[in-house]
C-alpha positions as CSV (number, residue, x, y, z in Angstrom):
1,M,-7.0,-2.0,11.8
2,T,-5.5,-5.2,13.0
3,E,-2.5,-6.9,11.4
4,I,-4.8,-9.6,10.0
5,E,-7.1,-7.0,8.4
6,Y,-4.0,-5.1,7.1
7,N,-2.6,-8.2,5.5
8,R,-6.0,-9.1,4.0
9,A,-6.3,-5.6,2.5
10,K,-2.8,-6.0,1.0
11,E,-3.9,-9.3,-0.6
12,V,-7.0,-7.8,-2.0
13,M,-5.0,-4.9,-3.5
14,L,-2.5,-7.3,-5.0
15,D,-5.3,-9.3,-6.5
16,L,-6.9,-6.2,-8.0
17,L,-3.5,-5.0,-9.4
18,G,-2.9,-8.5,-10.8
19,W,-6.3,-8.3,-12.6
20,G,-5.1,-5.1,-14.3
21,V,-6.8,-2.5,-12.1
22,P,-4.6,0.6,-12.3
23,P,-3.2,1.7,-8.9
24,E,-4.7,5.2,-9.4
25,Y,-8.1,3.6,-9.3
26,L,-7.6,2.4,-5.7
27,L,-7.0,6.0,-4.6
28,D,-10.0,7.2,-6.6
29,C,-12.2,4.6,-5.0
30,G,-11.4,5.9,-1.5
31,V,-8.7,3.5,-0.2
32,S,-7.0,5.5,2.5
33,R,-3.7,7.3,1.6
34,E,-2.0,5.6,4.5
35,M,-3.1,2.1,3.4
36,I,-1.9,2.6,-0.1
37,Y,1.3,4.3,1.0
38,Y,2.5,1.8,3.6
39,S,1.3,-1.3,1.8
40,F,2.8,-0.2,-1.6
41,I,6.1,0.7,0.1
42,E,6.2,-2.7,1.9
43,L,5.4,-4.6,-1.3
44,N,7.9,-2.5,-3.3
45,L,5.2,-1.3,-5.7
46,R,5.1,2.0,-7.5
47,L,2.8,4.6,-5.9
48,P,-0.1,5.8,-8.1
49,T,0.8,8.8,-10.2
50,N,-1.9,10.9,-8.6
51,F,-0.7,10.1,-5.1
52,D,0.3,13.0,-2.8
53,T,2.7,12.0,0.0
54,T,2.4,15.4,1.8
55,G,2.2,14.9,5.5
56,L,3.0,11.2,5.5
57,P,6.2,10.2,7.4
58,S,8.9,8.2,5.6
59,P,8.6,4.5,6.2
60,L,11.1,3.0,8.5
61,P,13.6,0.8,6.8
62,Y,12.8,-2.9,7.1
63,T,15.4,-4.9,8.9
64,Y,15.4,-8.6,9.4
65,A,15.5,-10.0,12.9
66,S,18.5,-12.1,13.6
67,P,17.8,-15.8,14.2
C-alpha cells in the first residue's frame, strides 16, 4: 500500500466513524488488523473493543523533525 493509499484509507475510516459507524464494524467488514491498528494509533482513536493486538508490534513513538 502506498502512502497515498494509506492516507486515503484513513480519510475514509474517519468519514465512516464521523457518520456514526462503530469502529467494531470496520473490523467485522474485513478491514485489515494492521490498517486499523496503525491508523487508529496515529489518529489517537480508541481501538475497537473486539480488536486483538496479539502479534502486532508496538507503534514507534511519533517525533517531530526539527526545522
